[in-house]
All heavy atoms as an XYZ file, in Angstrom:
961
protein
N       0.862     -1.176     -0.005
C       0.016     -0.027      0.016
C       0.902      1.226      0.043
O       1.894      1.276      0.681
C      -0.910      0.000      1.237
C      -1.695      1.303      1.400
S      -2.749      1.334      2.819
C      -4.242      0.777      2.050
N       0.478      2.270     -0.735
C       1.242      3.528     -0.810
C       1.130      4.238      0.554
O       0.096      4.122      1.217
C       0.725      4.396     -1.975
N       2.142      5.028      0.897
C       2.127      5.822      2.048
C       2.958      7.051      1.900
O       3.861      7.109      1.057
C       2.617      5.006      3.302
C       4.091      4.575      3.212
C       4.501      3.837      4.419
C       5.992      3.418      4.294
N       6.398      2.626      5.462
N       2.723      8.054      2.684
C       3.458      9.260      2.738
C       4.040      9.384      4.118
O       3.376      9.156      5.145
C       2.481     10.477      2.522
C       1.796     10.508      1.251
C       0.710     11.676      1.162
C       2.742     10.601      0.018
N       5.352      9.882      4.107
C       6.075     10.035      5.469
C       6.491     11.515      5.537
O       7.351     11.983      4.760
C       7.249      9.098      5.443
O       6.900      7.765      5.311
N       5.877     12.209      6.489
C       6.217     13.602      6.758
C       7.498     13.636      7.545
O       7.623     13.026      8.589
C       5.064     14.315      7.455
C       5.317     15.769      7.880
C       5.513     16.564      6.613
C       4.196     16.255      8.734
N       8.467     14.354      6.989
C       9.831     14.475      7.603
C      10.153     15.929      7.925
O       9.795     16.815      7.168
C      10.858     13.846      6.694
C      10.574     12.507      6.063
S      10.585     11.219      7.329
C      12.336     11.115      7.680
N      10.887     16.058      9.017
C      11.461     17.398      9.297
C      12.895     17.172      9.796
O      13.098     16.399     10.796
C      10.689     18.115     10.424
C      11.247     19.531     10.618
C      11.170     20.520      9.753
C      11.880     19.753     11.859
C      11.632     21.775      9.924
C      12.367     20.994     12.094
C      12.252     22.021     11.130
N      13.922     17.710      9.094
C      15.325     17.522      9.427
C      15.604     15.991      9.598
O      16.265     15.619     10.522
C      15.688     18.297     10.652
C      15.505     19.818     10.463
C      15.961     20.659     11.708
O      16.138     20.035     12.782
O      16.003     21.882     11.560
N      15.222     15.256      8.602
C      15.458     13.808      8.580
C      14.796     12.991      9.667
O      15.095     11.834      9.840
C      17.009     13.515      8.514
C      17.633     14.020      7.273
C      16.984     13.659      5.970
O      16.554     12.442      5.745
O      16.767     14.478      5.095
N      13.901     13.634     10.458
C      13.164     12.904     11.493
C      11.776     12.705     11.065
O      11.142     13.597     10.520
C      13.231     13.712     12.859
C      14.565     13.812     13.386
C      14.574     14.551     14.668
C      16.050     14.742     15.129
N      16.222     15.822     16.058
N      11.277     11.460     11.264
C       9.879     11.126     10.952
C       8.936     11.824     11.822
O       8.988     11.733     13.059
C       9.681      9.620     10.988
C       8.262      9.136     10.679
C       7.896      9.465      9.247
C       8.161      7.642     10.915
N       7.976     12.641     11.307
C       6.948     13.290     12.072
C       5.686     12.509     12.117
O       5.077     12.278     13.185
C       6.692     14.687     11.564
C       5.607     15.417     12.261
C       7.922     15.581     11.528
N       5.259     11.988     10.931
C       4.049     11.247     10.821
C       4.012     10.483      9.496
O       4.572     10.926      8.527
C       2.800     12.179     10.933
C       1.485     11.395     10.978
C       0.360     12.294     11.141
C      -0.905     11.540     11.138
N      -2.182     12.329     11.342
N       3.400      9.322      9.566
C       3.299      8.449      8.363
C       1.776      8.204      8.187
O       1.120      7.817      9.186
C       4.057      7.129      8.643
C       4.386      6.426      7.389
C       5.337      5.326      7.679
O       4.997      4.321      8.272
O       6.551      5.531      7.406
N       1.316      8.302      6.929
C      -0.130      7.967      6.676
C      -0.213      7.134      5.395
O       0.469      7.401      4.424
C      -0.970      9.244      6.523
C      -1.042     10.063      7.759
C      -0.444     10.174      5.387
N      -1.146      6.175      5.438
C      -1.410      5.395      4.140
C      -2.214      6.204      3.217
O      -3.019      7.136      3.681
C      -2.164      4.145      4.694
C      -2.845      4.647      5.932
C      -1.918      5.679      6.507
N      -2.134      5.913      1.952
C      -2.997      6.637      0.945
C      -3.956      5.601      0.534
O      -3.651      4.578     -0.033
C      -2.100      7.087     -0.273
C      -0.986      7.878      0.173
C      -2.993      7.874     -1.244
C       0.112      8.133     -0.855
N      -5.225      5.899      0.765
C      -6.343      5.035      0.475
C      -7.255      5.584     -0.588
O      -6.809      6.278     -1.531
N      -8.520      5.383     -0.403
C      -9.452      5.838     -1.407
C      -9.848      7.277     -1.305
O     -10.356      7.864     -2.263
C     -10.795      4.978     -1.270
O     -11.304      5.139      0.024
N      -9.581      7.875     -0.196
C      -9.865      9.359     -0.130
C      -8.549     10.104     -0.140
O      -7.493      9.624      0.266
C     -10.730      9.684      1.098
C     -10.037      9.446      2.398
C     -10.944      9.917      3.565
N     -10.160     10.014      4.784
C      -9.448     11.036      5.172
N      -9.337     12.078      4.416
N      -8.819     11.056      6.334
N      -8.569     11.350     -0.559
C      -7.338     12.136     -0.658
C      -6.715     12.382      0.686
O      -7.445     12.541      1.717
C      -7.808     13.516     -1.265
C      -9.100     13.255     -1.858
C      -9.741     12.120     -1.148
N      -5.398     12.440      0.788
C      -4.632     12.843      1.902
C      -4.515     14.292      1.889
O      -3.892     14.868      0.916
C      -3.305     12.118      1.984
C      -2.450     12.676      3.169
C      -3.358     10.660      2.040
N      -5.025     15.023      2.891
C      -5.016     16.527      2.914
C      -3.777     16.996      3.665
O      -3.453     16.439      4.752
C      -6.305     17.070      3.519
C      -7.529     16.749      2.697
C      -8.788     17.023      3.330
N      -8.866     16.398      4.590
C      -9.161     16.971      5.821
N      -9.286     18.285      5.866
N      -9.146     16.258      6.903
N      -3.049     17.968      3.146
C      -1.890     18.437      3.777
C      -1.905     19.929      3.998
O      -2.315     20.684      3.082
C      -0.630     18.137      2.844
C      -0.581     16.669      2.463
C       0.688     18.641      3.403
C       0.283     16.344      1.346
N      -1.588     20.411      5.203
C      -1.637     21.843      5.406
C      -1.352     22.144      6.881
O      -1.147     21.255      7.684
N      -1.473     23.455      7.171
C      -1.215     23.841      8.566
C      -2.405     23.702      9.517
O      -2.269     23.511     10.767
C      -0.792     25.381      8.597
C      -0.149     25.792      9.836
C       0.343     27.208      9.749
N      -0.704     28.208      9.759
C      -0.924     29.058      8.754
N      -0.154     29.139      7.736
N      -1.918     29.933      8.796
N      -3.567     23.643      9.009
C      -4.816     23.487      9.768
C      -4.811     22.042     10.493
O      -4.459     21.068      9.849
C      -6.047     23.591      8.925
O      -7.237     23.399      9.680
N      -5.219     22.016     11.744
C      -5.202     20.737     12.514
C      -6.105     19.712     11.998
O      -5.990     18.537     12.357
C      -5.589     21.179     13.946
C      -6.113     22.529     13.853
C      -5.613     23.185     12.666
N      -7.038     20.028     11.085
C      -8.033     18.957     10.570
C      -7.418     18.268      9.323
O      -8.106     17.424      8.750
C      -9.385     19.525     10.327
C      -9.364     20.625      9.250
O      -8.309     21.189      8.995
O     -10.433     20.924      8.730
N      -6.157     18.627      8.945
C      -5.565     17.952      7.802
C      -5.008     16.543      8.263
O      -4.819     16.271      9.390
C      -4.379     18.722      7.275
C      -4.856     19.920      6.444
O      -5.417     19.752      5.411
N      -4.652     21.157      6.931
N      -4.790     15.631      7.254
C      -4.242     14.367      7.586
C      -2.782     14.425      7.910
O      -2.286     13.707      8.742
C      -4.465     13.395      6.328
C      -5.885     13.285      5.968
O      -6.735     12.781      6.805
O      -6.262     13.641      4.816
N      -2.016     15.306      7.169
C      -0.664     15.568      7.542
C      -0.627     17.130      7.862
O      -0.764     17.958      7.024
C       0.244     15.310      6.265
C       0.620     13.902      6.075
C       1.430     13.738      4.886
C       1.327     13.277      7.312
N      -0.363     17.389      9.185
C      -0.345     18.770      9.592
C       1.105     19.195      9.578
O       1.939     18.560     10.203
C      -0.919     18.880     11.078
C      -0.789     20.271     11.541
C      -2.384     18.457     11.082
N       1.364     20.331      8.921
C       2.679     20.913      8.818
C       2.666     22.215      9.562
O       2.081     23.130      9.144
C       3.086     21.076      7.323
C       4.574     21.658      7.308
C       2.972     19.834      6.584
N       3.285     22.150     10.683
C       3.308     23.356     11.675
C       4.329     24.344     11.267
O       5.493     24.278     11.816
C       3.446     22.830     13.050
C       3.309     23.915     14.083
O       2.746     25.014     13.711
O       3.699     23.743     15.241
N       4.080     25.137     10.240
C       4.986     26.144      9.785
C       4.207     27.204      9.120
O       3.320     27.040      8.315
C       5.933     25.452      8.739
C       6.991     26.300      8.261
O       6.800     27.377      7.721
N       8.266     25.848      8.357
N       4.567     28.490      9.459
C       3.835     29.676      8.936
C       3.894     29.818      7.415
O       2.994     30.433      6.870
C       4.252     30.927      9.633
C       3.807     31.023     11.095
C       4.336     32.305     11.761
C       2.332     30.972     11.232
N       4.881     29.165      6.817
C       5.084     29.298      5.344
C       4.109     28.322      4.664
O       3.974     28.325      3.488
C       6.481     28.888      4.914
N       3.340     27.503      5.384
C       2.434     26.522      4.838
C       1.063     27.024      4.980
O       0.592     27.523      6.042
C       2.622     25.146      5.605
C       1.627     24.133      5.107
C       4.006     24.669      5.409
N       0.231     26.863      3.931
C      -1.128     27.314      3.936
C      -1.972     26.342      4.794
O      -1.655     25.175      4.906
C      -1.654     27.368      2.495
O      -1.047     28.299      1.713
N      -3.145     26.842      5.275
C      -4.050     25.964      6.011
C      -4.431     24.744      5.182
O      -4.501     23.600      5.694
C      -5.273     26.742      6.433
C      -4.982     27.645      7.613
O      -4.161     27.260      8.508
N      -5.580     28.781      7.666
N      -4.809     24.902      3.985
C      -5.179     23.875      2.975
C      -4.160     23.950      1.861
O      -4.413     24.566      0.783
C      -6.612     24.169      2.465
C      -7.146     23.087      1.495
O      -6.535     22.030      1.427
O      -8.045     23.378      0.748
N      -3.092     23.355      2.015
C      -1.920     23.556      1.152
C      -1.946     22.624     -0.132
O      -1.740     23.138     -1.217
C      -0.624     23.311      1.860
C       0.558     23.893      1.245
N       1.124     25.126      1.585
C       1.378     23.477      0.216
C       2.170     25.443      0.794
N       2.303     24.378     -0.029
N      -2.088     21.320      0.140
C      -2.023     20.416     -1.030
C      -2.775     19.105     -0.616
O      -3.188     18.948      0.515
C      -0.540     20.044     -1.288
N      -2.941     18.276     -1.666
C      -3.556     17.007     -1.362
C      -2.892     15.962     -2.299
O      -2.438     16.313     -3.378
C      -5.108     16.974     -1.505
C      -5.585     17.254     -2.912
C      -7.047     17.401     -2.918
N      -7.485     17.622     -4.321
C      -8.492     17.053     -4.906
N      -9.262     16.202     -4.222
N      -8.797     17.297     -6.101
N      -2.882     14.690     -1.796
C      -2.418     13.634     -2.608
C      -3.493     12.565     -2.734
O      -4.176     12.207     -1.760
C      -1.107     12.969     -1.924
C      -0.652     11.715     -2.664
C      -0.021     14.017     -1.858
N      -3.698     12.024     -3.972
C      -4.789     11.078     -4.133
C      -4.491     10.288     -5.397
O      -3.615     10.572     -6.201
C      -6.087     11.903     -4.397
C      -6.045     13.008     -5.535
C      -6.419     12.622     -6.809
C      -5.491     14.171     -5.251
C      -6.337     13.587     -7.769
C      -5.402     15.109     -6.277
C      -5.808     14.821     -7.588
N      -5.286      9.168     -5.544
C      -5.185      8.295     -6.652
C      -6.181      8.800     -7.758
O      -7.347      9.138     -7.379
C      -5.504      6.854     -6.377
C      -4.364      6.180     -5.713
C      -4.393      5.838     -4.380
C      -3.254      5.810     -6.482
C      -3.302      5.237     -3.748
C      -2.221      5.065     -5.881
C      -2.190      4.793     -4.500
N      -5.734      8.794     -8.978
C      -6.628      9.221    -10.111
C      -6.257      8.381    -11.337
O      -5.087      8.346    -11.742
C      -6.404     10.710    -10.435
C      -7.270     11.196    -11.592
C      -7.016     12.705    -11.859
O      -5.978     12.995    -12.451
O      -7.830     13.470    -11.436
N      -7.207      7.538    -11.732
C      -7.014      6.654    -12.893
C      -5.711      5.735    -12.642
O      -5.016      5.570    -13.623
C      -6.845      7.456    -14.147
O      -8.024      8.164    -14.429
N      -5.599      5.262    -11.433
C      -4.470      4.406    -11.105
C      -3.161      5.097    -10.918
O      -2.119      4.407    -10.619
N      -3.083      6.383    -11.002
C      -1.822      7.141    -10.764
C      -1.988      7.854     -9.393
O      -2.971      8.310     -9.060
C      -1.689      8.184    -11.855
C      -1.426      7.551    -13.182
C      -1.245      8.598    -14.199
N      -2.544      9.428    -14.313
C      -2.607     10.587    -14.850
N      -1.606     11.247    -15.244
N      -3.760     11.265    -14.796
N      -0.803      8.093     -8.825
C      -0.779      8.837     -7.509
C      -0.415     10.226     -7.953
O       0.553     10.493     -8.609
C       0.294      8.214     -6.657
C       0.409      8.793     -5.190
C      -0.884      8.642     -4.498
C       1.606      8.112     -4.509
N      -1.220     11.147     -7.473
C      -1.153     12.580     -7.906
C      -1.033     13.520     -6.675
O      -1.703     13.267     -5.680
C      -2.423     12.918     -8.795
C      -2.352     14.417     -9.095
C      -2.493     12.085    -10.034
N      -0.225     14.578     -6.889
C      -0.195     15.605     -5.850
C      -0.803     16.872     -6.530
O      -0.485     17.096     -7.718
C       1.218     15.931     -5.299
C       2.230     16.349     -6.463
C       1.109     16.888     -4.213
N      -1.572     17.646     -5.825
C      -2.133     18.800     -6.291
C      -2.056     19.987     -5.322
O      -2.455     19.854     -4.164
C      -3.665     18.569     -6.602
C      -4.413     19.734     -7.204
C      -5.826     19.345     -7.458
O      -6.596     19.157     -6.489
O      -6.169     19.288     -8.626
N      -1.422     21.107     -5.700
C      -1.347     22.218     -4.899
C      -2.695     22.906     -4.835
O      -3.443     22.908     -5.852
C      -0.347     23.250     -5.429
C      -0.102     24.393     -4.513
O       0.700     24.320     -3.658
O      -0.844     25.453     -4.753
N      -3.087     23.347     -3.692
C      -4.490     23.895     -3.498
C      -4.471     25.460     -3.467
O      -5.233     26.073     -2.840
C      -5.070     23.452     -2.143
C      -5.045     21.935     -2.022
C      -6.192     21.253     -2.751
N      -7.409     21.668     -2.054
C      -8.562     21.545     -2.621
N      -8.725     21.125     -3.855
N      -9.678     21.923     -1.982
N      -3.558     26.009     -4.364
C      -3.564     27.470     -4.482
C      -2.689     28.111     -3.339
O      -2.968     29.232     -3.049
N      -1.726     27.413     -2.837
C      -0.909     27.893     -1.780
C      -0.045     29.049     -2.180
O       0.281     29.164     -3.378
C       0.000     26.793     -1.235
O       0.964     26.510     -2.160
N       0.299     29.922     -1.226
C       1.065     31.065     -1.537
C       2.517     30.702     -1.832
O       3.077     31.253     -2.795
C       1.038     32.089     -0.374
C       1.839     33.390     -0.463
C       1.319     34.146     -1.690
C       1.848     34.143      0.762
N       3.156     29.802     -1.043
C       4.560     29.489     -1.182
C       4.834     28.246     -2.007
O       5.972     27.960     -2.300
C       5.165     29.353      0.194
C       5.186     30.689      0.936
O       5.578     31.734      0.345
N       4.757     30.691      2.155
N       3.802     27.539     -2.489
C       3.973     26.515     -3.441
C       4.227     25.134     -2.897
O       4.567     24.880     -1.723
N       4.127     24.145     -3.815
C       4.367     22.731     -3.581
C       5.450     22.295     -4.516
O       5.286     22.600     -5.708
C       3.092     21.938     -3.699
O       2.124     22.368     -2.742
C       3.317     20.425     -3.523
N       6.401     21.655     -4.044
C       7.547     21.236     -4.825
C       7.712     19.722     -4.882
O       7.583     19.059     -3.876
C       8.837     21.847     -4.413
C       8.840     23.353     -4.384
C       8.184     24.080     -3.475
C       9.554     23.982     -5.449
C       8.185     25.491     -3.512
C       9.538     25.419     -5.508
C       8.901     26.173     -4.572
N       7.924     19.150     -6.098
C       8.214     17.720     -6.256
C       9.574     17.672     -6.803
O       9.833     18.140     -7.950
C       7.143     17.024     -7.164
C       7.540     15.532     -7.363
C       5.760     17.108     -6.605
N      10.473     17.007     -6.025
C      11.836     16.807     -6.519
C      12.434     18.172     -6.939
O      13.113     18.335     -7.947
C      11.988     15.853     -7.583
C      11.452     14.411     -7.155
O      11.524     14.132     -5.996
N      10.924     13.704     -8.088
N      12.183     19.234     -6.173
C      12.765     20.621     -6.288
C      12.073     21.465     -7.399
O      12.514     22.564     -7.619
C      14.223     20.548     -6.485
C      15.018     20.119     -5.215
O      14.465     20.359     -4.135
O      16.086     19.528     -5.365
N      11.056     20.918     -8.091
C      10.388     21.720     -9.119
C       8.958     22.136     -8.576
O       8.231     21.273     -8.067
C      10.191     20.925    -10.394
C      11.525     20.731    -11.189
C      11.156     19.904    -12.445
C      12.088     22.084    -11.618
N       8.676     23.371     -8.614
C       7.360     23.802     -8.232
C       6.275     23.289     -9.185
O       6.391     23.385    -10.405
C       7.225     25.324     -8.134
C       6.045     25.888     -7.535
C       6.121     27.381     -7.326
N       4.800     27.819     -6.752
C       4.742     28.949     -6.015
N       5.791     29.758     -5.942
N       3.588     29.264     -5.456
N       5.197     22.707     -8.588
C       4.164     22.134     -9.441
C       2.799     22.607     -8.916
O       2.621     22.948     -7.702
C       4.193     20.609     -9.389
C       5.525     20.056     -9.960
C       3.969     20.034     -7.927
N       1.837     22.638     -9.832
C       0.406     22.780     -9.461
C      -0.253     21.347     -9.323
O      -1.001     21.219     -8.423
C      -0.316     23.603    -10.497
C       0.161     25.045    -10.564
C      -0.559     25.797    -11.652
O      -1.527     25.284    -12.219
O      -0.116     26.960    -11.931
N       0.324     20.490    -10.167
C      -0.239     19.108    -10.172
C       0.829     18.181    -10.896
O       1.386     18.666    -11.862
C      -1.589     19.097    -10.926
C      -2.248     17.773    -11.057
C      -3.497     18.029    -11.905
N      -4.087     16.756    -12.164
C      -5.203     16.274    -11.462
N      -5.711     16.967    -10.483
N      -5.713     15.135    -11.813
N       1.059     17.077    -10.295
C       2.089     16.151    -10.873
C       1.784     14.723    -10.423
O       1.278     14.491     -9.361
C       3.459     16.541    -10.407
N       2.177     13.837    -11.304
C       2.086     12.407    -10.962
C       3.313     12.022    -10.117
O       4.434     12.513    -10.348
C       2.120     11.489    -12.210
O       0.862     11.769    -12.992
C       2.152      9.992    -11.839
N       3.080     11.308     -9.062
C       4.188     10.872     -8.125
C       4.577      9.503     -8.345
O       3.802      8.655     -8.794
C       3.602     11.023     -6.648
C       3.232     12.349     -6.172
C       2.524     12.355     -4.816
C       4.432     13.317     -6.118
N       5.886      9.235     -8.088
C       6.450      7.943     -8.293
C       7.169      7.528     -6.938
O       7.502      8.375     -6.160
C       7.393      7.899     -9.458
C       6.755      8.338    -10.726
N       5.956      7.495    -11.465
C       6.713      9.561    -11.292
C       5.537      8.183    -12.528
N       5.919      9.413    -12.446
N       7.404      6.208     -6.803
C       8.075      5.801     -5.603
C       9.427      6.498     -5.499
O      10.192      6.645     -6.451
C       8.395      4.224     -5.712
C       9.025      3.734     -4.511
O       8.489      3.988     -3.385
O      10.016      3.022     -4.628
N       9.691      7.035     -4.267
C      10.941      7.687     -4.004
C      10.944      9.189     -4.239
O      11.839      9.898     -3.882
N       9.849      9.768     -4.811
C       9.730     11.165     -4.986
C       9.677     11.865     -3.662
O       9.278     11.279     -2.650
C       8.499     11.602     -5.767
C       8.571     11.320     -7.303
O       9.788     11.135     -7.747
O       7.572     11.328     -7.955
N      10.046     13.120     -3.577
C       9.965     14.003     -2.423
C       9.098     15.180     -2.697
O       9.298     15.847     -3.666
C      11.358     14.459     -1.962
O      12.057     13.464     -1.392
N       8.101     15.381     -1.879
C       7.257     16.599     -1.934
C       7.786     17.526     -0.814
O       7.951     17.150      0.298
C       5.770     16.246     -1.620
C       5.292     15.173     -2.545
C       4.859     17.511     -1.646
C       3.938     14.548     -2.116
N       8.059     18.792     -1.214
C       8.532     19.777     -0.259
C       7.542     20.805     -0.118
O       6.969     21.383     -1.025
C       9.783     20.437     -0.783
C      11.003     19.538     -0.730
C      11.482     18.650     -1.642
C      11.904     19.424      0.440
N      12.577     17.980     -1.113
C      12.854     18.460      0.076
C      11.973     20.064      1.634
C      13.921     18.161      0.924
C      12.997     19.749      2.489
C      13.947     18.739      2.148
N       7.115     21.057      1.187
C       6.151     21.993      1.588
C       6.806     22.759      2.803
O       6.983     22.170      3.846
C       4.806     21.380      2.012
C       4.216     20.735      0.732
C       3.870     22.398      2.593
C       2.925     20.029      0.958
N       7.114     24.009      2.537
C       7.895     24.721      3.574
C       9.207     24.094      3.758
O       9.888     23.701      2.835
N       9.617     23.939      5.009
C      10.905     23.268      5.292
C      10.699     21.771      5.559
O      11.683     21.109      5.967
C      11.575     23.949      6.454
C      12.048     25.375      6.185
C      12.952     25.874      7.184
C      13.387     27.300      6.844
N      14.387     27.335      5.744
N       9.539     21.259      5.366
C       9.217     19.864      5.628
C       9.225     19.148      4.192
O       8.879     19.744      3.216
C       7.813     19.676      6.231
C       7.713     20.100      7.637
N       7.794     21.419      8.001
C       7.597     19.373      8.783
C       7.698     21.461      9.283
N       7.593     20.248      9.805
N       9.597     17.858      4.235
C       9.473     17.138      3.053
C       8.673     15.825      3.363
O       8.624     15.348      4.489
C      10.767     16.890      2.322
C      11.613     15.840      2.914
N      12.522     15.999      3.944
C      11.828     14.489      2.588
C      13.147     14.931      4.249
N      12.697     13.975      3.481
N       8.042     15.410      2.297
C       7.168     14.198      2.399
C       7.652     13.155      1.498
O       7.803     13.448      0.263
C       5.700     14.570      2.042
C       5.193     15.573      3.063
C       4.844     13.281      2.111
C       3.917     16.273      2.585
N       8.097     11.999      2.018
C       8.639     10.956      1.167
C       7.453     10.143      0.670
O       6.583      9.752      1.367
C       9.531     10.007      2.046
C      10.843     10.639      2.390
C      11.647      9.704      3.233
C      12.934     10.272      3.651
N      13.799      9.319      4.447
N       7.537      9.814     -0.647
C       6.509      8.965     -1.304
C       6.963      7.539     -1.406
O       8.085      7.310     -1.928
C       6.190      9.560     -2.716
C       5.245      8.633     -3.408
C       5.761     11.030     -2.630
N       6.177      6.687     -0.822
C       6.477      5.227     -0.918
C       5.306      4.569     -1.716
O       4.277      4.423     -1.177
C       6.605      4.605      0.494
C       6.908      3.106      0.437
O       6.955      2.493     -0.674
O       7.122      2.575      1.531
N       5.595      4.398     -2.939
C       4.557      3.861     -3.843
C       5.036      2.583     -4.619
O       5.007      2.577     -5.832
C       4.123      4.952     -4.789
C       2.971      4.610     -5.708
N       1.903      3.852     -5.318
C       2.689      4.875     -6.968
C       1.063      3.722     -6.285
N       1.575      4.293     -7.391
N       5.633      1.768     -3.897
C       6.133      0.501     -4.500
C       4.901     -0.309     -4.982
O       3.976     -0.486     -4.215
C       6.951     -0.320     -3.572
C       8.346      0.385     -3.335
C       9.014     -0.361     -2.231
N       8.552      0.069     -0.961
C       9.107     -0.067      0.153
N      10.254     -0.658      0.244
N       8.537      0.403      1.287
N       5.034     -0.801     -6.219
C       3.909     -1.564     -6.765
C       4.295     -3.046     -6.658
O       5.395     -3.437     -6.816
C       3.675     -1.125     -8.122
C       3.134      0.325     -8.223
C       3.118      0.876     -9.626
N       2.186      0.068    -10.315
C       1.630      0.480    -11.497
N       1.919      1.669    -11.917
N       0.731     -0.254    -12.147
N       3.251     -3.867     -6.542
C       3.486     -5.365     -6.537
C       3.915     -5.890     -7.933
O       3.740     -5.097     -8.920
C       2.228     -6.044     -6.074
O       1.277     -5.952     -7.099
N       4.456     -7.041     -8.019
C       4.862     -7.524     -9.341
C       3.605     -7.727    -10.281
O       3.900     -7.433    -11.478
C       5.446     -8.931     -9.176
C       6.820     -8.903     -8.616
O       7.576     -7.847     -8.794
N       7.295     -9.943     -7.894
N       2.529     -7.979     -9.831
C       1.281     -8.078    -10.700
C       0.995     -6.791    -11.266
O       0.693     -6.636    -12.445
C       0.084     -8.605     -9.876
C       0.155    -10.084     -9.593
O       1.021    -10.798    -10.262
O      -0.563    -10.573     -8.802
N       1.022     -5.666    -10.480
C       0.726     -4.382    -10.923
C       1.728     -3.905    -11.976
O       1.487     -3.338    -13.016
C       0.712     -3.343     -9.838
C      -0.511     -3.464     -8.961
C      -0.499     -2.497     -7.755
O       0.562     -2.522     -7.029
N      -1.439     -1.754     -7.603
N       3.051     -4.210    -11.720
C       4.171     -3.846    -12.673
C       4.045     -4.564    -13.956
O       4.224     -4.046    -15.041
C       5.475     -4.096    -12.019
C       5.969     -3.002    -11.159
C       7.474     -3.082    -10.901
N       7.778     -4.275    -10.202
C       7.912     -4.360     -8.863
N       7.682     -3.346     -8.113
N       8.237     -5.553     -8.347
N       3.693     -5.855    -13.902
C       3.728     -6.641    -15.133
C       2.419     -6.551    -15.924
O       2.425     -6.788    -17.155
C       3.884     -8.130    -14.752
C       5.282     -8.433    -14.180
O       6.260     -7.695    -14.491
N       5.455     -9.471    -13.360
N       1.309     -6.268    -15.276
C       0.054     -6.167    -15.990
C      -0.425     -4.788    -16.085
O      -1.345     -4.534    -16.993
C      -1.009     -7.077    -15.301
C      -0.671     -8.507    -15.319
N       0.049     -9.097    -14.360
C      -0.959     -9.483    -16.206
C       0.177    -10.369    -14.620
N      -0.369    -10.594    -15.816
N       0.039     -3.846    -15.461
C      -0.462     -2.478    -15.515
C       0.193     -1.748    -16.668
O       1.367     -1.958    -16.972
N      -0.605     -0.896    -17.300
C      -0.026     -0.041    -18.437
C       0.940      0.982    -17.799
O       0.711      1.444    -16.647
C      -1.117      0.513    -19.190
N       1.872      1.352    -18.596
C       2.758      2.542    -18.114
C       1.958      3.747    -18.158
O       1.283      4.040    -19.206
C       3.980      2.606    -19.011
C       4.961      1.507    -18.761
C       6.278      1.775    -19.527
N       6.936      2.976    -18.968
C       7.847      2.858    -18.059
N       8.244      1.761    -17.538
N       8.456      4.014    -17.675
N       1.957      4.493    -17.126
C       1.245      5.810    -17.069
C       2.190      6.901    -17.299
O       3.302      6.950    -16.800
C       0.637      5.941    -15.711
C      -0.419      4.907    -15.372
N      -1.671      4.867    -16.093
C      -0.437      3.872    -14.575
C      -2.305      3.887    -15.618
N      -1.638      3.249    -14.724
N       1.730      7.885    -18.080
C       2.495      9.086    -18.326
C       2.274     10.014    -17.163
O       1.263     10.008    -16.546
C       2.008      9.703    -19.577
C       2.303      8.825    -20.763
C       2.639      9.638    -22.016
O       2.642     10.801    -21.930
N       2.934      8.868    -23.020
N       3.299     10.800    -16.881
C       3.262     11.805    -15.771
C       2.059     12.803    -16.091
O       1.852     13.206    -17.215
C       4.536     12.551    -15.621
O       5.478     11.663    -15.128
N       1.382     13.227    -14.995
C       0.462     14.292    -15.135
C       1.145     15.540    -15.574
O       2.330     15.654    -15.256
C      -0.240     14.555    -13.816
N       0.576     16.464    -16.285
C       1.271     17.697    -16.627
C       1.814     18.369    -15.417
O       1.189     18.549    -14.429
C       0.157     18.551    -17.252
C      -0.904     17.602    -17.614
C      -0.825     16.490    -16.662
N       3.103     18.852    -15.539
C       3.733     19.567    -14.495
C       3.777     21.005    -14.887
O       4.286     21.325    -15.967
C       5.143     19.007    -14.199
C       5.168     17.575    -13.675
C       6.580     17.234    -13.386
N       6.522     15.838    -12.922
C       7.240     15.415    -11.914
N       8.079     16.171    -11.282
N       7.276     14.121    -11.564
N       3.205     21.797    -14.085
C       3.182     23.249    -14.321
C       4.311     23.855    -13.413
O       4.017     24.410    -12.381
C       1.849     23.856    -14.022
C       0.777     23.149    -14.837
N       0.647     23.438    -16.141
C      -0.115     22.253    -14.500
C      -0.392     22.722    -16.614
N      -0.864     22.006    -15.605
N       5.551     23.769    -13.929
C       6.645     24.210    -13.054
C       6.802     25.767    -13.220
O       6.664     26.337    -14.283
C       7.935     23.543    -13.628
N       7.049     26.366    -12.144
C       7.397     27.817    -12.042
C       8.829     27.973    -12.509
O       9.554     26.969    -12.688
C       7.205     28.402    -10.672
N       9.211     29.158    -12.712
C      10.552     29.490    -13.183
C      11.558     29.260    -12.203
O      12.801     29.319    -12.409
C      10.543     30.974    -13.674
N      11.172     28.977    -10.901
C      12.210     28.927     -9.852
C      12.181     27.522     -9.274
O      11.239     26.706     -9.420
C      11.890     29.877     -8.711
O      10.712     29.610     -8.148
N      13.256     27.106     -8.711
C      13.383     25.851     -7.965
C      13.302     26.180     -6.515
O      13.490     27.354     -6.055
C      14.810     25.190     -8.282
C      14.785     24.730     -9.734
C      16.089     23.873     -9.856
N      16.195     23.342    -11.156
C      15.736     22.097    -11.508
N      15.295     21.338    -10.590
N      15.913     21.643    -12.677
N      13.107     25.158     -5.748
C      12.991     25.277     -4.289
C      14.388     25.646     -3.724
O      15.402     25.099     -4.081
C      12.548     24.016     -3.654
C      12.356     24.011     -2.212
C      11.985     22.680     -1.622
N      13.194     21.828     -1.639
C      14.112     21.856     -0.656
N      14.037     22.720      0.307
N      15.128     21.041     -0.793
N      14.371     26.569     -2.885
C      15.697     27.031     -2.169
C      15.435     26.895     -0.703
O      14.382     27.293     -0.172
C      15.976     28.492     -2.477
C      16.217     28.709     -3.952
N      17.365     28.346     -4.575
C      15.444     29.231     -4.864
C      17.270     28.660     -5.816
N      16.141     29.179     -6.087
N      16.387     26.327      0.000
C      16.194     26.324      1.427
C      16.880     25.276      2.122
O      16.849     24.763      3.061
């Protein structure tokens, strides 16, 4: 099963499985992954499955969501990717079983709408 691991300075803060409903990420305490940082919006991003692909979507945050150092509005996630929100990063664990790898079609990445800048920090 896919999971997200919220990290701060290489320390695990929280780990959540990704199931049938989106994982909500933000500063507000009612999110699934709460990121306690003023640079993070209350409703910052969400991660969910769409047509068999794992997708991250920025929710109009001021400071942005970064996947592997590129700012994105929406992107397909792969095993080992890192989502950066503020000074926290979220490790993506999306290992697929042999059946899924051998019988599943290759999915193309969702369009990445990268900004002109990379993450600095």
